[in-house]
C-alpha positions, 0 to 999 in steps of 0.5 A: 505464495500468496506473497510472491503473486502480490508482488507480481501484481505490485510490481506490474501495477508500477509498471502500467503507471509508469508509462505515461507516470502522470497522477492523472492516468487512467486506471485499467486494472486486467484483473477480475472485477473482485478478484483478489488480485484485483483489488491487489492491483487498484490496492497498488495504483492508489498507493503508486499515485500516491507516492507521486501526489507526495511528490509533487506537493514537496515543490517549493514553488507550488502554488498555494491553490495548487498545493491546497487541491493536492492536500486534499487529493491526498486525503481522499487517496489515504481514505480508498487507500483505507477502504481498500485495505479492509476490504483486502481483510473481509477476503482473508475474513472468510479466507479462514473463517471455518479453519479450527483455532488451536488451543492458546491461539493467539491475534497479531498485533497487524492483519494480513492486510495492512502487512500487505499495504505495508509490502506493497509501498516497500514495492514503490521504495525498490522501483524508486530506489533502483531507478535513482541508482541508475540515475547518470544526472546524479552524482556517483556517490549518489549512486553508490548510497541509492544501491546500498540503500536498494540492498536494504530493501531489497533484503526487508522485501525477501524478510518481510514477505517471509514474515507473512506468509508465516501470518498466512500459515499461521492464519490457516492453522488456526494458531493466530486468528484473525480480529477486524478493528475498522481504522474509524477516520474521524476527520474525514467524517462531516460528523465527527470533523468539528471543524466541519460539522460545526458548519452544517 
C-alpha cells in the first residue's frame, strides 16, 4: 500500500532527525534523487524541522530578534512545503494521466499530495505524543492523558490511511480525477504583497 510505504518513510525521517534533534541538522536523504520516496522523505524532513521551530518560537523568554528570525524561517519553510506538495501532486497526476474516466467521475476536494501532507504531520503528532506519554519527568496524570490522545491519533492514522488508499484506487480506476490548483500564496511574492512591492 502506498500509504504504508509513505508512513515508513516519514517515520524514518523523524527518527533520523531525532538522532541530533537540532533544527540546523543538514538533511541526508537516503532515497534516489527524483524518486517519489526522495520527495516524501524531504517533505517530512521539512515538517519535522518546522515542528521544532514552532516549539522554539513559543519560548516566552525568546528575544524579539531571534523570534523574528525564526518567523522568517517558518515562512520560508511553509513556502518550501507548499512547493514540494505540488511536486508530489505532479507525480500523482503523471501516474494517472492515461487512466480513462468513468461516466460520472468526480473530483475530490483534496488532492492526494495534500492528504499525504496531513498524513506526514500526523506521524509527527504520534511520535511526540508517544514521547509525552512516556516522559518520566511528567506527572502520571499527564502521561495518562497523553496515552489517551495517542490512542486517538493511532486510530486516526488507520482511518486516514484507508481514506487515502481509497482515493488513490479511485484515481487509478477512473472513478475520480485530479485537477491541480496551485496555492498561489501572495504574501511571499514581492510582486503581490503590497508591503514588499511598495518598498521597490
